[in-house]
C-alpha positions in Angstrom: 54.5 78.1 91.6 50.9 77.9 90.4 48.1 79.2 92.4 44.7 77.3 92.2 42.2 80.1 91.0 38.6 79.6 92.0 35.4 81.3 91.1 33.0 82.0 94.4 29.4 81.4 93.8 28.7 85.1 93.9 31.2 85.8 91.2 30.0 83.0 89.2 26.5 84.6 89.3 27.6 88.0 88.7 29.4 86.7 85.6 26.3 85.1 84.4 24.4 88.3 84.8 26.7 90.3 83.1 26.8 87.9 80.0 23.1 88.8 79.7 23.7 92.3 79.8 26.5 92.6 77.2 25.1 89.9 75.1 28.3 88.2 74.4 29.0 85.4 76.6 31.7 84.0 74.4 33.8 87.1 74.7 33.0 87.5 78.4 34.1 83.8 79.2 37.4 84.3 77.0 38.0 87.5 79.4 37.3 85.6 82.5 39.8 82.8 81.3 42.3 85.2 80.4 42.0 86.4 84.2 42.3 83.1 85.8 45.5 82.2 83.6 47.2 85.4 84.4 46.3 84.8 88.3 47.9 81.5 88.3 51.3 82.6 88.3 51.7 85.6 90.7 48.6 86.9 91.4 50.0 90.0 93.6 52.2 91.1 90.8 49.3 90.7 88.1 46.7 92.7 90.1 46.4 96.0 91.8 45.9 96.1 95.8 43.0 97.6 97.0 42.6 97.3 100.9 42.4 94.4 103.3 43.6 91.8 101.1 41.5 92.7 97.9 42.8 92.9 94.6 41.8 93.6 91.2 42.5 92.6 87.7 41.2 94.0 84.3 40.9 92.2 81.1 39.0 93.4 77.8 36.2 95.4 79.5 35.9 93.0 82.6 37.3 93.6 86.0 37.4 90.7 88.6 38.2 91.2 92.3 40.0 88.6 94.2 41.7 87.4 97.3 45.1 85.6 97.6 45.9 82.9 100.3 49.7 82.6 99.6 49.6 79.6 102.3 47.4 77.7 100.6 48.6 78.9 97.0 44.4 79.8 96.4 43.3 82.9 94.7 39.3 83.0 94.9 37.7 85.3 92.8 35.2 87.1 94.7 33.3 89.4 92.1 33.0 90.9 88.6 32.2 94.3 87.3 31.7 95.3 83.7 34.0 98.3 82.8 32.9 101.1 80.4 34.4 100.8 76.7 37.2 103.5 75.7 33.9 104.6 73.3 31.3 104.2 76.0 
């Protein structure tokens, strides 16, 4: 079963802010799209549980935080963070 994956307004704003900092909107959007695709199928399996229903998933140098509403088959990405590179 496929989950709908939505970005909160705060998450979208943070993604835009991060793209200005890293200077590569294309790579950042590719990572965000890869995260979205992974969360469509089995978000609890693909992510790592933090607490109180909050999960996270990493893709390239991007971490997304998300909530799962299994009853509605909805994943809401609530925030993004940039991860330090292996070299940095």
